[in-house]
CHARMM-style PDB file with segment names, atoms N, HN, CA, C and O in Angstrom:
ATOM      1  N   MET     1     189.756  10.938 151.287  1.00  0.00      PROA
ATOM      2  CA  MET     1     188.562  10.261 150.875  1.00  0.00      PROA
ATOM      3  C   MET     1     187.370  11.147 151.174  1.00  0.00      PROA
ATOM      4  O   MET     1     187.294  11.888 152.154  1.00  0.00      PROA
ATOM      5  N   ILE     2     186.476  11.005 150.267  1.00  0.00      PROA
ATOM      6  HN  ILE     2     186.537  10.403 149.471  1.00  0.00      PROA
ATOM      7  CA  ILE     2     185.117  11.781 150.380  1.00  0.00      PROA
ATOM      8  C   ILE     2     184.045  10.721 150.537  1.00  0.00      PROA
ATOM      9  O   ILE     2     183.918   9.805 149.724  1.00  0.00      PROA
ATOM     10  N   GLN     3     183.238  10.880 151.662  1.00  0.00      PROA
ATOM     11  HN  GLN     3     183.341  11.624 152.322  1.00  0.00      PROA
ATOM     12  CA  GLN     3     182.122  10.022 151.916  1.00  0.00      PROA
ATOM     13  C   GLN     3     180.933  10.662 151.235  1.00  0.00      PROA
ATOM     14  O   GLN     3     180.652  11.849 151.396  1.00  0.00      PROA
ATOM     15  N   VAL     4     180.209   9.791 150.429  1.00  0.00      PROA
ATOM     16  HN  VAL     4     180.437   8.827 150.298  1.00  0.00      PROA
ATOM     17  CA  VAL     4     179.059  10.354 149.621  1.00  0.00      PROA
ATOM     18  C   VAL     4     177.863   9.557 150.013  1.00  0.00      PROA
ATOM     19  O   VAL     4     177.867   8.328 149.944  1.00  0.00      PROA
ATOM     20  N   LYS     5     176.796  10.277 150.441  1.00  0.00      PROA
ATOM     21  HN  LYS     5     176.792  11.276 150.497  1.00  0.00      PROA
ATOM     22  CA  LYS     5     175.484   9.618 150.792  1.00  0.00      PROA
ATOM     23  C   LYS     5     174.378  10.058 149.910  1.00  0.00      PROA
ATOM     24  O   LYS     5     174.285  11.195 149.446  1.00  0.00      PROA
ATOM     25  N   PHE     6     173.535   9.076 149.705  1.00  0.00      PROA
ATOM     26  HN  PHE     6     173.610   8.153 150.082  1.00  0.00      PROA
ATOM     27  CA  PHE     6     172.329   9.282 148.848  1.00  0.00      PROA
ATOM     28  C   PHE     6     171.078   8.978 149.667  1.00  0.00      PROA
ATOM     29  O   PHE     6     171.077   8.059 150.486  1.00  0.00      PROA
ATOM     30  N   PHE     7     170.056   9.717 149.456  1.00  0.00      PROA
ATOM     31  HN  PHE     7     170.056  10.464 148.790  1.00  0.00      PROA
ATOM     32  CA  PHE     7     168.826   9.597 150.207  1.00  0.00      PROA
ATOM     33  C   PHE     7     167.613   9.323 149.308  1.00  0.00      PROA
ATOM     34  O   PHE     7     167.606   9.671 148.128  1.00  0.00      PROA
ATOM     35  N   ALA     8     166.632   8.718 149.870  1.00  0.00      PROA
ATOM     36  HN  ALA     8     166.638   8.435 150.829  1.00  0.00      PROA
ATOM     37  CA  ALA     8     165.265   8.530 149.227  1.00  0.00      PROA
ATOM     38  C   ALA     8     165.423   8.006 147.855  1.00  0.00      PROA
ATOM     39  O   ALA     8     166.177   7.060 147.624  1.00  0.00      PROA
ATOM     40  N   SER     9     164.690   8.630 146.887  1.00  0.00      PROA
ATOM     41  HN  SER     9     164.077   9.397 147.074  1.00  0.00      PROA
ATOM     42  CA  SER     9     164.697   8.076 145.546  1.00  0.00      PROA
ATOM     43  C   SER     9     166.055   8.009 144.854  1.00  0.00      PROA
ATOM     44  O   SER     9     166.233   7.157 143.983  1.00  0.00      PROA
ATOM     45  N   LEU    10     167.022   8.861 145.195  1.00  0.00      PROA
ATOM     46  HN  LEU    10     166.878   9.553 145.902  1.00  0.00      PROA
ATOM     47  CA  LEU    10     168.294   8.828 144.615  1.00  0.00      PROA
ATOM     48  C   LEU    10     168.990   7.528 145.111  1.00  0.00      PROA
ATOM     49  O   LEU    10     169.695   6.919 144.306  1.00  0.00      PROA
ATOM     50  N   ARG    11     168.849   7.080 146.326  1.00  0.00      PROA
ATOM     51  HN  ARG    11     168.276   7.575 146.980  1.00  0.00      PROA
ATOM     52  CA  ARG    11     169.387   5.872 146.883  1.00  0.00      PROA
ATOM     53  C   ARG    11     168.850   4.750 145.962  1.00  0.00      PROA
ATOM     54  O   ARG    11     169.598   3.928 145.433  1.00  0.00      PROA
ATOM     55  N   GLU    12     167.506   4.767 145.803  1.00  0.00      PROA
ATOM     56  HN  GLU    12     166.898   5.434 146.233  1.00  0.00      PROA
ATOM     57  CA  GLU    12     166.915   3.724 145.019  1.00  0.00      PROA
ATOM     58  C   GLU    12     167.345   3.690 143.530  1.00  0.00      PROA
ATOM     59  O   GLU    12     167.580   2.608 142.990  1.00  0.00      PROA
ATOM     60  N   ARG    13     167.446   4.814 142.890  1.00  0.00      PROA
ATOM     61  HN  ARG    13     167.255   5.693 143.328  1.00  0.00      PROA
ATOM     62  CA  ARG    13     167.897   4.915 141.567  1.00  0.00      PROA
ATOM     63  C   ARG    13     169.319   4.418 141.376  1.00  0.00      PROA
ATOM     64  O   ARG    13     169.623   3.671 140.446  1.00  0.00      PROA
ATOM     65  N   LEU    14     170.169   4.850 142.274  1.00  0.00      PROA
ATOM     66  HN  LEU    14     169.922   5.457 143.029  1.00  0.00      PROA
ATOM     67  CA  LEU    14     171.637   4.505 142.173  1.00  0.00      PROA
ATOM     68  C   LEU    14     171.945   3.097 142.745  1.00  0.00      PROA
ATOM     69  O   LEU    14     172.987   2.520 142.433  1.00  0.00      PROA
ATOM     70  N   GLY    15     171.020   2.537 143.599  1.00  0.00      PROA
ATOM     71  HN  GLY    15     170.174   3.006 143.853  1.00  0.00      PROA
ATOM     72  CA  GLY    15     171.248   1.296 144.046  1.00  0.00      PROA
ATOM     73  C   GLY    15     172.249   1.149 145.180  1.00  0.00      PROA
ATOM     74  O   GLY    15     172.768   0.068 145.462  1.00  0.00      PROA
ATOM     75  N   VAL    16     172.493   2.277 145.812  1.00  0.00      PROA
ATOM     76  HN  VAL    16     172.072   3.155 145.583  1.00  0.00      PROA
ATOM     77  CA  VAL    16     173.468   2.338 146.916  1.00  0.00      PROA
ATOM     78  C   VAL    16     173.158   3.531 147.815  1.00  0.00      PROA
ATOM     79  O   VAL    16     172.710   4.589 147.372  1.00  0.00      PROA
ATOM     80  N   ALA    17     173.426   3.299 149.130  1.00  0.00      PROA
ATOM     81  HN  ALA    17     173.790   2.440 149.490  1.00  0.00      PROA
ATOM     82  CA  ALA    17     173.133   4.313 150.035  1.00  0.00      PROA
ATOM     83  C   ALA    17     174.365   5.291 150.259  1.00  0.00      PROA
ATOM     84  O   ALA    17     174.209   6.467 150.587  1.00  0.00      PROA
ATOM     85  N   GLU    18     175.578   4.712 150.057  1.00  0.00      PROA
ATOM     86  HN  GLU    18     175.705   3.757 149.791  1.00  0.00      PROA
ATOM     87  CA  GLU    18     176.725   5.570 150.188  1.00  0.00      PROA
ATOM     88  C   GLU    18     177.858   4.979 149.433  1.00  0.00      PROA
ATOM     89  O   GLU    18     177.832   3.801 149.076  1.00  0.00      PROA
ATOM     90  N   ARG    19     178.885   5.801 149.174  1.00  0.00      PROA
ATOM     91  HN  ARG    19     178.905   6.758 149.464  1.00  0.00      PROA
ATOM     92  CA  ARG    19     180.109   5.418 148.591  1.00  0.00      PROA
ATOM     93  C   ARG    19     181.214   6.235 149.156  1.00  0.00      PROA
ATOM     94  O   ARG    19     180.973   7.337 149.649  1.00  0.00      PROA
ATOM     95  N   THR    20     182.432   5.736 149.106  1.00  0.00      PROA
ATOM     96  HN  THR    20     182.627   4.840 148.706  1.00  0.00      PROA
ATOM     97  CA  THR    20     183.557   6.462 149.474  1.00  0.00      PROA
ATOM     98  C   THR    20     184.509   6.624 148.200  1.00  0.00      PROA
ATOM     99  O   THR    20     184.826   5.669 147.490  1.00  0.00      PROA
ATOM    100  N   LEU    21     184.929   7.935 147.990  1.00  0.00      PROA
ATOM    101  HN  LEU    21     184.672   8.710 148.566  1.00  0.00      PROA
ATOM    102  CA  LEU    21     185.641   8.132 146.766  1.00  0.00      PROA
ATOM    103  C   LEU    21     187.056   8.753 147.165  1.00  0.00      PROA
ATOM    104  O   LEU    21     187.168   9.491 148.145  1.00  0.00      PROA
ATOM    105  N   PRO    22     188.033   8.438 146.414  1.00  0.00      PROA
ATOM    106  CA  PRO    22     189.403   9.237 146.640  1.00  0.00      PROA
ATOM    107  C   PRO    22     189.108  10.656 146.319  1.00  0.00      PROA
ATOM    108  O   PRO    22     188.418  10.953 145.344  1.00  0.00      PROA
ATOM    109  N   ALA    23     189.630  11.555 147.141  1.00  0.00      PROA
ATOM    110  HN  ALA    23     190.191  11.313 147.933  1.00  0.00      PROA
ATOM    111  CA  ALA    23     189.527  13.013 146.981  1.00  0.00      PROA
ATOM    112  C   ALA    23     190.186  13.611 145.692  1.00  0.00      PROA
ATOM    113  O   ALA    23     189.768  14.633 145.147  1.00  0.00      PROA
ATOM    114  N   GLU    24     191.245  12.883 145.262  1.00  0.00      PROA
ATOM    115  HN  GLU    24     191.584  12.053 145.705  1.00  0.00      PROA
ATOM    116  CA  GLU    24     192.047  13.430 144.192  1.00  0.00      PROA
ATOM    117  C   GLU    24     191.167  13.585 142.927  1.00  0.00      PROA
ATOM    118  O   GLU    24     190.363  12.703 142.627  1.00  0.00      PROA
ATOM    119  N   ASN    25     191.311  14.634 142.236  1.00  0.00      PROA
ATOM    120  HN  ASN    25     191.964  15.351 142.480  1.00  0.00      PROA
ATOM    121  CA  ASN    25     190.584  15.038 141.032  1.00  0.00      PROA
ATOM    122  C   ASN    25     189.101  15.365 141.254  1.00  0.00      PROA
ATOM    123  O   ASN    25     188.352  15.542 140.292  1.00  0.00      PROA
ATOM    124  N   LEU    26     188.699  15.442 142.464  1.00  0.00      PROA
ATOM    125  HN  LEU    26     189.307  15.298 143.245  1.00  0.00      PROA
ATOM    126  CA  LEU    26     187.321  16.013 142.851  1.00  0.00      PROA
ATOM    127  C   LEU    26     187.409  17.329 143.486  1.00  0.00      PROA
ATOM    128  O   LEU    26     187.842  17.476 144.629  1.00  0.00      PROA
ATOM    129  N   HSD    27     186.995  18.295 142.735  1.00  0.00      PROA
ATOM    130  HN  HSD    27     186.644  18.175 141.807  1.00  0.00      PROA
ATOM    131  CA  HSD    27     187.183  19.684 143.247  1.00  0.00      PROA
ATOM    132  C   HSD    27     185.856  20.333 143.703  1.00  0.00      PROA
ATOM    133  O   HSD    27     185.825  21.167 144.607  1.00  0.00      PROA
ATOM    134  N   THR    28     184.779  19.916 143.044  1.00  0.00      PROA
ATOM    135  HN  THR    28     184.804  19.238 142.309  1.00  0.00      PROA
ATOM    136  CA  THR    28     183.458  20.506 143.302  1.00  0.00      PROA
ATOM    137  C   THR    28     182.373  19.479 143.435  1.00  0.00      PROA
ATOM    138  O   THR    28     182.553  18.326 143.043  1.00  0.00      PROA
ATOM    139  N   ILE    29     181.255  19.874 143.978  1.00  0.00      PROA
ATOM    140  HN  ILE    29     181.108  20.811 144.296  1.00  0.00      PROA
ATOM    141  CA  ILE    29     180.130  18.998 144.082  1.00  0.00      PROA
ATOM    142  C   ILE    29     179.696  18.348 142.731  1.00  0.00      PROA
ATOM    143  O   ILE    29     179.220  17.213 142.695  1.00  0.00      PROA
ATOM    144  N   SER    30     179.881  19.107 141.640  1.00  0.00      PROA
ATOM    145  HN  SER    30     180.268  20.029 141.669  1.00  0.00      PROA
ATOM    146  CA  SER    30     179.562  18.598 140.329  1.00  0.00      PROA
ATOM    147  C   SER    30     180.601  17.469 139.951  1.00  0.00      PROA
ATOM    148  O   SER    30     180.210  16.483 139.327  1.00  0.00      PROA
ATOM    149  N   ASP    31     181.867  17.600 140.309  1.00  0.00      PROA
ATOM    150  HN  ASP    31     182.185  18.401 140.816  1.00  0.00      PROA
ATOM    151  CA  ASP    31     182.745  16.586 140.104  1.00  0.00      PROA
ATOM    152  C   ASP    31     182.418  15.189 140.870  1.00  0.00      PROA
ATOM    153  O   ASP    31     182.571  14.073 140.373  1.00  0.00      PROA
ATOM    154  N   VAL    32     181.965  15.454 142.108  1.00  0.00      PROA
ATOM    155  HN  VAL    32     181.840  16.361 142.512  1.00  0.00      PROA
ATOM    156  CA  VAL    32     181.521  14.219 142.887  1.00  0.00      PROA
ATOM    157  C   VAL    32     180.349  13.587 142.176  1.00  0.00      PROA
ATOM    158  O   VAL    32     180.326  12.369 141.998  1.00  0.00      PROA
ATOM    159  N   TRP    33     179.376  14.374 141.765  1.00  0.00      PROA
ATOM    160  HN  TRP    33     179.394  15.364 141.910  1.00  0.00      PROA
ATOM    161  CA  TRP    33     178.166  13.737 141.155  1.00  0.00      PROA
ATOM    162  C   TRP    33     178.636  12.973 139.925  1.00  0.00      PROA
ATOM    163  O   TRP    33     178.210  11.832 139.739  1.00  0.00      PROA
ATOM    164  N   SER    34     179.486  13.535 139.078  1.00  0.00      PROA
ATOM    165  HN  SER    34     179.831  14.461 139.229  1.00  0.00      PROA
ATOM    166  CA  SER    34     179.893  12.941 137.880  1.00  0.00      PROA
ATOM    167  C   SER    34     180.664  11.547 138.133  1.00  0.00      PROA
ATOM    168  O   SER    34     180.669  10.647 137.292  1.00  0.00      PROA
ATOM    169  N   ALA    35     181.289  11.467 139.331  1.00  0.00      PROA
ATOM    170  HN  ALA    35     181.285  12.198 140.014  1.00  0.00      PROA
ATOM    171  CA  ALA    35     182.047  10.346 139.679  1.00  0.00      PROA
ATOM    172  C   ALA    35     181.077   9.215 140.146  1.00  0.00      PROA
ATOM    173  O   ALA    35     181.464   8.047 140.114  1.00  0.00      PROA
ATOM    174  N   VAL    36     179.819   9.542 140.581  1.00  0.00      PROA
ATOM    175  HN  VAL    36     179.505  10.491 140.607  1.00  0.00      PROA
ATOM    176  CA  VAL    36     178.981   8.522 141.235  1.00  0.00      PROA
ATOM    177  C   VAL    36     177.801   8.175 140.366  1.00  0.00      PROA
ATOM    178  O   VAL    36     177.270   7.072 140.499  1.00  0.00      PROA
ATOM    179  N   ALA    37     177.348   9.068 139.461  1.00  0.00      PROA
ATOM    180  HN  ALA    37     177.780   9.964 139.352  1.00  0.00      PROA
ATOM    181  CA  ALA    37     176.112   8.919 138.693  1.00  0.00      PROA
ATOM    182  C   ALA    37     176.295   8.869 137.249  1.00  0.00      PROA
ATOM    183  O   ALA    37     177.216   9.519 136.755  1.00  0.00      PROA
ATOM    184  N   ASP    38     175.477   8.129 136.474  1.00  0.00      PROA
ATOM    185  HN  ASP    38     174.728   7.602 136.876  1.00  0.00      PROA
ATOM    186  CA  ASP    38     175.655   8.017 135.068  1.00  0.00      PROA
ATOM    187  C   ASP    38     174.487   8.823 134.380  1.00  0.00      PROA
ATOM    188  O   ASP    38     174.149   8.566 133.225  1.00  0.00      PROA
ATOM    189  N   PHE    39     173.919   9.752 135.090  1.00  0.00      PROA
ATOM    190  HN  PHE    39     174.194   9.961 136.028  1.00  0.00      PROA
ATOM    191  CA  PHE    39     172.914  10.700 134.515  1.00  0.00      PROA
ATOM    192  C   PHE    39     173.096  12.040 135.090  1.00  0.00      PROA
ATOM    193  O   PHE    39     173.684  12.141 136.167  1.00  0.00      PROA
ATOM    194  N   ALA    40     172.636  13.114 134.460  1.00  0.00      PROA
ATOM    195  HN  ALA    40     172.158  13.032 133.586  1.00  0.00      PROA
ATOM    196  CA  ALA    40     172.849  14.464 134.787  1.00  0.00      PROA
ATOM    197  C   ALA    40     172.173  14.742 136.207  1.00  0.00      PROA
ATOM    198  O   ALA    40     171.137  14.198 136.589  1.00  0.00      PROA
ATOM    199  N   MET    41     172.901  15.650 136.910  1.00  0.00      PROA
ATOM    200  HN  MET    41     173.742  16.092 136.600  1.00  0.00      PROA
ATOM    201  CA  MET    41     172.512  16.062 138.224  1.00  0.00      PROA
ATOM    202  C   MET    41     171.199  16.848 138.047  1.00  0.00      PROA
ATOM    203  O   MET    41     171.163  17.849 137.332  1.00  0.00      PROA
ATOM    204  N   PRO    42     170.097  16.371 138.723  1.00  0.00      PROA
ATOM    205  CA  PRO    42     168.811  17.062 138.648  1.00  0.00      PROA
ATOM    206  C   PRO    42     168.975  18.520 139.077  1.00  0.00      PROA
ATOM    207  O   PRO    42     169.756  18.793 139.989  1.00  0.00      PROA
ATOM    208  N   ALA    43     168.254  19.480 138.441  1.00  0.00      PROA
ATOM    209  HN  ALA    43     167.620  19.258 137.700  1.00  0.00      PROA
ATOM    210  CA  ALA    43     168.368  20.851 138.656  1.00  0.00      PROA
ATOM    211  C   ALA    43     167.911  21.175 140.065  1.00  0.00      PROA
ATOM    212  O   ALA    43     168.408  22.140 140.646  1.00  0.00      PROA
ATOM    213  N   ASN    44     166.994  20.422 140.640  1.00  0.00      PROA
ATOM    214  HN  ASN    44     166.590  19.638 140.168  1.00  0.00      PROA
ATOM    215  CA  ASN    44     166.439  20.745 141.953  1.00  0.00      PROA
ATOM    216  C   ASN    44     166.996  19.876 143.056  1.00  0.00      PROA
ATOM    217  O   ASN    44     166.362  19.726 144.100  1.00  0.00      PROA
ATOM    218  N   LEU    45     168.154  19.306 142.852  1.00  0.00      PROA
ATOM    219  HN  LEU    45     168.670  19.428 142.004  1.00  0.00      PROA
ATOM    220  CA  LEU    45     168.761  18.395 143.861  1.00  0.00      PROA
ATOM    221  C   LEU    45     169.285  19.301 145.035  1.00  0.00      PROA
ATOM    222  O   LEU    45     169.853  20.371 144.815  1.00  0.00      PROA
ATOM    223  N   LEU    46     169.075  18.842 146.205  1.00  0.00      PROA
ATOM    224  HN  LEU    46     168.614  17.973 146.384  1.00  0.00      PROA
ATOM    225  CA  LEU    46     169.741  19.448 147.336  1.00  0.00      PROA
ATOM    226  C   LEU    46     170.999  18.750 147.760  1.00  0.00      PROA
ATOM    227  O   LEU    46     171.102  17.523 147.764  1.00  0.00      PROA
ATOM    228  N   VAL    47     171.960  19.584 148.122  1.00  0.00      PROA
ATOM    229  HN  VAL    47     171.876  20.581 148.119  1.00  0.00      PROA
ATOM    230  CA  VAL    47     173.335  19.010 148.397  1.00  0.00      PROA
ATOM    231  C   VAL    47     173.853  19.518 149.717  1.00  0.00      PROA
ATOM    232  O   VAL    47     173.706  20.719 149.944  1.00  0.00      PROA
ATOM    233  N   ALA    48     174.428  18.772 150.598  1.00  0.00      PROA
ATOM    234  HN  ALA    48     174.548  17.797 150.414  1.00  0.00      PROA
ATOM    235  CA  ALA    48     174.987  19.213 151.839  1.00  0.00      PROA
ATOM    236  C   ALA    48     176.461  18.701 151.901  1.00  0.00      PROA
ATOM    237  O   ALA    48     176.779  17.581 151.501  1.00  0.00      PROA
ATOM    238  N   ILE    49     177.313  19.578 152.419  1.00  0.00      PROA
ATOM    239  HN  ILE    49     177.055  20.487 152.745  1.00  0.00      PROA
ATOM    240  CA  ILE    49     178.627  19.136 152.760  1.00  0.00      PROA
ATOM    241  C   ILE    49     178.810  19.229 154.288  1.00  0.00      PROA
ATOM    242  O   ILE    49     178.590  20.316 154.822  1.00  0.00      PROA
ATOM    243  N   ASN    50     179.188  18.197 155.017  1.00  0.00      PROA
ATOM    244  HN  ASN    50     179.367  17.314 154.583  1.00  0.00      PROA
ATOM    245  CA  ASN    50     179.265  18.208 156.428  1.00  0.00      PROA
ATOM    246  C   ASN    50     178.059  18.821 157.101  1.00  0.00      PROA
ATOM    247  O   ASN    50     178.169  19.600 158.048  1.00  0.00      PROA
ATOM    248  N   HSD    51     176.966  18.466 156.611  1.00  0.00      PROA
ATOM    249  HN  HSD    51     176.876  17.834 155.841  1.00  0.00      PROA
ATOM    250  CA  HSD    51     175.549  18.845 157.202  1.00  0.00      PROA
ATOM    251  C   HSD    51     175.155  20.305 156.937  1.00  0.00      PROA
ATOM    252  O   HSD    51     174.185  20.785 157.523  1.00  0.00      PROA
ATOM    253  N   ASP    52     175.897  21.034 156.054  1.00  0.00      PROA
ATOM    254  HN  ASP    52     176.685  20.644 155.578  1.00  0.00      PROA
ATOM    255  CA  ASP    52     175.484  22.306 155.673  1.00  0.00      PROA
ATOM    256  C   ASP    52     175.169  22.356 154.166  1.00  0.00      PROA
ATOM    257  O   ASP    52     175.994  21.922 153.362  1.00  0.00      PROA
ATOM    258  N   TYR    53     174.000  22.872 153.771  1.00  0.00      PROA
ATOM    259  HN  TYR    53     173.330  23.223 154.424  1.00  0.00      PROA
ATOM    260  CA  TYR    53     173.600  23.026 152.435  1.00  0.00      PROA
ATOM    261  C   TYR    53     174.469  23.936 151.665  1.00  0.00      PROA
ATOM    262  O   TYR    53     174.866  25.012 152.112  1.00  0.00      PROA
ATOM    263  N   VAL    54     174.754  23.472 150.488  1.00  0.00      PROA
ATOM    264  HN  VAL    54     174.431  22.598 150.125  1.00  0.00      PROA
ATOM    265  CA  VAL    54     175.721  24.226 149.649  1.00  0.00      PROA
ATOM    266  C   VAL    54     175.179  24.143 148.084  1.00  0.00      PROA
ATOM    267  O   VAL    54     174.274  23.386 147.733  1.00  0.00      PROA
ATOM    268  N   GLY    55     175.807  24.952 147.302  1.00  0.00      PROA
ATOM    269  HN  GLY    55     176.542  25.567 147.587  1.00  0.00      PROA
ATOM    270  CA  GLY    55     175.481  24.870 145.842  1.00  0.00      PROA
ATOM    271  C   GLY    55     176.416  23.914 145.147  1.00  0.00      PROA
ATOM    272  O   GLY    55     177.468  23.516 145.646  1.00  0.00      PROA
ATOM    273  N   ARG    56     175.934  23.556 143.894  1.00  0.00      PROA
ATOM    274  HN  ARG    56     175.080  23.880 143.488  1.00  0.00      PROA
ATOM    275  CA  ARG    56     176.701  22.503 143.174  1.00  0.00      PROA
ATOM    276  C   ARG    56     178.147  22.940 142.729  1.00  0.00      PROA
ATOM    277  O   ARG    56     178.973  22.118 142.333  1.00  0.00      PROA
ATOM    278  N   ASP    57     178.390  24.249 142.819  1.00  0.00      PROA
ATOM    279  HN  ASP    57     177.719  24.917 143.140  1.00  0.00      PROA
ATOM    280  CA  ASP    57     179.796  24.634 142.516  1.00  0.00      PROA
ATOM    281  C   ASP    57     180.697  24.724 143.680  1.00  0.00      PROA
ATOM    282  O   ASP    57     181.866  25.096 143.579  1.00  0.00      PROA
ATOM    283  N   HSD    58     180.119  24.365 144.824  1.00  0.00      PROA
ATOM    284  HN  HSD    58     179.169  24.063 144.906  1.00  0.00      PROA
ATOM    285  CA  HSD    58     180.904  24.491 146.060  1.00  0.00      PROA
ATOM    286  C   HSD    58     182.080  23.490 146.007  1.00  0.00      PROA
ATOM    287  O   HSD    58     181.955  22.412 145.427  1.00  0.00      PROA
ATOM    288  N   SER    59     183.181  23.850 146.599  1.00  0.00      PROA
ATOM    289  HN  SER    59     183.282  24.727 147.070  1.00  0.00      PROA
ATOM    290  CA  SER    59     184.371  23.092 146.573  1.00  0.00      PROA
ATOM    291  C   SER    59     184.263  21.864 147.702  1.00  0.00      PROA
ATOM    292  O   SER    59     183.624  22.008 148.744  1.00  0.00      PROA
ATOM    293  N   VAL    60     184.914  20.740 147.382  1.00  0.00      PROA
ATOM    294  HN  VAL    60     185.432  20.623 146.536  1.00  0.00      PROA
ATOM    295  CA  VAL    60     185.019  19.660 148.254  1.00  0.00      PROA
ATOM    296  C   VAL    60     186.461  19.454 148.665  1.00  0.00      PROA
ATOM    297  O   VAL    60     187.370  19.847 147.933  1.00  0.00      PROA
ATOM    298  N   SER    61     186.689  18.866 149.785  1.00  0.00      PROA
ATOM    299  HN  SER    61     185.951  18.547 150.380  1.00  0.00      PROA
ATOM    300  CA  SER    61     188.072  18.623 150.305  1.00  0.00      PROA
ATOM    301  C   SER    61     188.065  17.160 150.934  1.00  0.00      PROA
ATOM    302  O   SER    61     187.067  16.575 151.355  1.00  0.00      PROA
ATOM    303  N   ASP    62     189.302  16.710 150.916  1.00  0.00      PROA
ATOM    304  HN  ASP    62     190.112  17.185 150.574  1.00  0.00      PROA
ATOM    305  CA  ASP    62     189.526  15.390 151.608  1.00  0.00      PROA
ATOM    306  C   ASP    62     188.941  15.414 152.986  1.00  0.00      PROA
ATOM    307  O   ASP    62     189.150  16.334 153.776  1.00  0.00      PROA
ATOM    308  N   GLY    63     188.157  14.304 153.257  1.00  0.00      PROA
ATOM    309  HN  GLY    63     187.988  13.557 152.615  1.00  0.00      PROA
ATOM    310  CA  GLY    63     187.526  14.144 154.619  1.00  0.00      PROA
ATOM    311  C   GLY    63     186.039  14.705 154.609  1.00  0.00      PROA
ATOM    312  O   GLY    63     185.321  14.513 155.591  1.00  0.00      PROA
ATOM    313  N   ASP    64     185.606  15.359 153.563  1.00  0.00      PROA
ATOM    314  HN  ASP    64     186.189  15.515 152.765  1.00  0.00      PROA
ATOM    315  CA  ASP    64     184.276  15.806 153.580  1.00  0.00      PROA
ATOM    316  C   ASP    64     183.190  14.658 153.475  1.00  0.00      PROA
ATOM    317  O   ASP    64     183.419  13.599 152.890  1.00  0.00      PROA
ATOM    318  N   GLU    65     182.041  14.946 154.066  1.00  0.00      PROA
ATOM    319  HN  GLU    65     181.856  15.807 154.541  1.00  0.00      PROA
ATOM    320  CA  GLU    65     180.891  14.052 153.745  1.00  0.00      PROA
ATOM    321  C   GLU    65     179.906  14.933 152.866  1.00  0.00      PROA
ATOM    322  O   GLU    65     179.431  16.004 153.242  1.00  0.00      PROA
ATOM    323  N   VAL    66     179.682  14.368 151.721  1.00  0.00      PROA
ATOM    324  HN  VAL    66     180.068  13.497 151.415  1.00  0.00      PROA
ATOM    325  CA  VAL    66     178.731  15.002 150.772  1.00  0.00      PROA
ATOM    326  C   VAL    66     177.403  14.144 150.731  1.00  0.00      PROA
ATOM    327  O   VAL    66     177.429  12.927 150.546  1.00  0.00      PROA
ATOM    328  N   ALA    67     176.329  14.813 150.903  1.00  0.00      PROA
ATOM    329  HN  ALA    67     176.308  15.802 151.053  1.00  0.00      PROA
ATOM    330  CA  ALA    67     175.020  14.176 150.887  1.00  0.00      PROA
ATOM    331  C   ALA    67     174.081  14.796 149.850  1.00  0.00      PROA
ATOM    332  O   ALA    67     173.895  16.010 149.774  1.00  0.00      PROA
ATOM    333  N   PHE    68     173.482  13.864 149.032  1.00  0.00      PROA
ATOM    334  HN  PHE    68     173.633  12.877 149.093  1.00  0.00      PROA
ATOM    335  CA  PHE    68     172.587  14.263 147.989  1.00  0.00      PROA
ATOM    336  C   PHE    68     171.108  13.906 148.349  1.00  0.00      PROA
ATOM    337  O   PHE    68     170.789  12.773 148.710  1.00  0.00      PROA
ATOM    338  N   PHE    69     170.274  14.887 148.234  1.00  0.00      PROA
ATOM    339  HN  PHE    69     170.534  15.807 147.941  1.00  0.00      PROA
ATOM    340  CA  PHE    69     168.857  14.708 148.576  1.00  0.00      PROA
ATOM    341  C   PHE    69     167.935  15.077 147.441  1.00  0.00      PROA
ATOM    342  O   PHE    69     168.126  16.142 146.854  1.00  0.00      PROA
ATOM    343  N   PRO    70     166.976  14.298 147.098  1.00  0.00      PROA
ATOM    344  CA  PRO    70     165.978  14.718 146.150  1.00  0.00      PROA
ATOM    345  C   PRO    70     165.153  15.805 146.742  1.00  0.00      PROA
ATOM    346  O   PRO    70     165.119  15.862 147.971  1.00  0.00      PROA
ATOM    347  N   PRO    71     164.481  16.677 146.045  1.00  0.00      PROA
ATOM    348  CA  PRO    71     163.638  17.628 146.653  1.00  0.00      PROA
ATOM    349  C   PRO    71     162.496  16.967 147.461  1.00  0.00      PROA
ATOM    350  O   PRO    71     162.024  15.886 147.111  1.00  0.00      PROA
ATOM    351  N   VAL    72     162.086  17.607 148.493  1.00  0.00      PROA
ATOM    352  HN  VAL    72     162.469  18.486 148.777  1.00  0.00      PROA
ATOM    353  CA  VAL    72     161.012  17.120 149.321  1.00  0.00      PROA
ATOM    354  C   VAL    72     159.742  17.813 149.094  1.00  0.00      PROA
ATOM    355  O   VAL    72     159.685  19.041 149.023  1.00  0.00      PROA
ATOM    356  N   THR    73     158.728  17.052 148.980  1.00  0.00      PROA
ATOM    357  HN  THR    73     158.774  16.055 149.037  1.00  0.00      PROA
ATOM    358  CA  THR    73     157.430  17.702 148.843  1.00  0.00      PROA
ATOM    359  C   THR    73     156.443  17.113 149.887  1.00  0.00      PROA
ATOM    360  O   THR    73     156.647  15.989 150.346  1.00  0.00      PROA
ATOM    361  N   GLY    74     155.484  17.783 150.229  1.00  0.00      PROA
ATOM    362  HN  GLY    74     155.318  18.696 149.856  1.00  0.00      PROA
ATOM    363  CA  GLY    74     154.499  17.258 151.273  1.00  0.00      PROA
ATOM    364  C   GLY    74     153.336  18.112 151.315  1.00  0.00      PROA
ATOM    365  O   GLY    74     153.216  19.107 150.601  1.00  0.00      PROA
ATOM    366  N   GLY    75     152.486  17.723 152.148  1.00  0.00      PROA
ATOM    367  HN  GLY    75     152.584  16.915 152.729  1.00  0.00      PROA
ATOM    368  CA  GLY    75     151.204  18.490 152.275  1.00  0.00      PROA
ATOM    369  C   GLY    75     150.612  18.331 153.600  1.00  0.00      PROA
ATOM    370  OT1 GLY    75     149.553  18.895 153.875  1.00  0.00      PROA
TER     371      GLY     75
END
């Protein structure tokens, strides 16, 4: 299983804070995104696997925690 977490505006847009997905047929971050969202992955989205930031082509494995963060701005 892969635990998927959404933060800030992504959580609001998807209407859920987290989901658990079967790991089979999920090979990359892009695969995980396609399984949970009905819109294209934003180009500036931040992604972490097990608390380490990774790129969208990074591989995922059974037992991973994947977190999606919208870009943060501030001043």
